[in-house]
C-alpha positions in Angstrom: -25.7 3.0 -47.8 -23.3 4.8 -45.4 -21.3 2.7 -42.8 -19.0 3.8 -40.1 -15.6 2.1 -40.2 -14.7 1.4 -36.5 -11.4 -0.4 -37.2 -9.2 2.7 -36.8 -10.9 3.5 -33.5 -10.2 0.0 -32.2 -6.6 0.4 -33.2 -6.2 3.7 -31.3 -7.9 2.2 -28.3 -5.5 -0.8 -28.2 -2.5 1.5 -28.6 -3.8 3.6 -25.7 -4.4 0.5 -23.6 -0.8 -0.7 -24.2 0.6 2.7 -23.3 -1.4 2.8 -20.0 -0.3 -0.8 -19.2 3.3 0.2 -19.6 3.2 3.5 -17.8 1.0 2.5 -14.8 3.7 0.6 -12.9 6.2 3.4 -13.5 3.9 5.9 -11.6 4.2 4.2 -8.2 5.4 6.5 -5.5 6.3 5.8 -2.0 7.7 7.0 1.3 11.4 6.5 2.0 11.5 4.4 5.1 14.6 2.6 6.4 13.4 -0.7 7.6 14.9 -2.7 10.5 16.7 -5.9 9.5 15.5 -9.2 10.8 16.0 -12.9 10.0 12.4 -13.6 9.6 10.6 -16.0 7.2 8.8 -14.2 4.4 5.0 -14.2 4.5 3.5 -16.7 2.1 2.6 -15.0 -1.2 -1.2 -14.9 -1.6 -3.4 -13.3 -4.1 -5.1 -11.1 -1.5 -4.6 -7.4 -1.5 -2.4 -5.7 1.2 -2.7 -2.4 2.9 0.6 -0.9 4.0 0.7 1.7 6.8 4.1 3.4 7.0 5.6 5.3 9.9 8.5 7.6 8.9 11.3 8.9 11.1 9.2 11.9 12.2 6.3 9.7 13.2 4.1 10.7 10.3 1.6 8.1 9.1 1.2 7.1 5.5 -1.2 4.6 4.0 -0.9 2.7 0.7 -4.2 1.2 -0.4 -3.4 1.3 -4.1 -4.6 4.8 -4.9 -1.2 6.2 -5.7 -1.4 8.8 -3.0 0.8 7.1 -0.4 3.3 10.0 -0.4 1.1 12.4 1.7 0.9 12.1 5.5 -2.5 11.1 6.9 -4.2 12.1 10.1 -4.7 9.3 12.7 -8.5 9.7 12.4 -8.3 9.4 8.6 -6.1 6.3 8.9 -8.8 4.6 11.1 -11.5 5.6 8.6 -9.7 4.4 5.5 -8.6 1.0 7.1 -12.1 0.4 8.3 -13.5 1.2 4.9 -11.1 -1.3 3.2 -11.9 -4.0 5.8 -15.6 -3.4 5.4 -15.5 -4.2 1.6 -12.7 -6.7 1.7 -12.5 -8.3 5.1 -9.6 -10.6 4.2 -7.3 -7.7 3.3 -3.9 -8.0 5.0 -2.8 -5.0 7.0 1.0 -4.5 7.3 2.9 -1.9 9.2 6.3 -0.6 7.9 8.2 1.5 10.4 11.5 3.3 10.0 14.3 1.6 11.9 15.1 4.8 13.9 11.5 5.8 14.7 10.4 5.6 18.4 8.8 2.3 19.1 5.8 4.0 20.6 5.0 5.6 17.2 4.7 2.1 15.6 2.6 0.8 18.5 0.3 3.9 18.1 -0.1 3.0 14.4 -1.0 -0.6 15.4 -3.5 0.6 18.0 -5.2 2.8 15.3 -5.4 -0.1 12.9 -6.9 -2.2 15.7 -9.5 0.5 16.3 -10.4 0.2 12.6 -11.3 -3.4 13.2 -8.3 -5.3 11.8 -8.1 -8.8 13.4 -4.3 -8.9 13.0 -1.4 -6.8 11.8 1.9 -7.8 10.1 5.2 -6.1 10.4 7.4 -5.5 7.4 11.1 -5.8 7.9 14.1 -5.8 5.6 16.2 -9.0 5.4 19.9 -8.5 6.3 22.3 -8.4 3.4 24.1 -11.7 2.9 21.1 -13.8 4.0 
């Protein structure tokens, strides 16, 4: 009677699982944005997911919805489509805007208007706390 021994396959699978669990957090990429400093209270930590829309110094838009592709600029129409899709499937998702401290204020407002067009009920702003606080 022939039997297949699956124990070595399980061992290999567990080793691969550990490797992916260790390397996945190291693969995060982002956009370098200098945030303005503010003495603001941090938002209460919740278990809900967050979508971060970034505006760099040139006014380019970036979106981080956890796909690992937040280093590519996105067109305004695509931003509206993606945020609307996220809110359709997860309506309680927090939408945050992160703007470079030297970007024109109008560019950040334009990003917020696009998010509003996508159906977001409210938008949070991400700032950097001043050093020494």
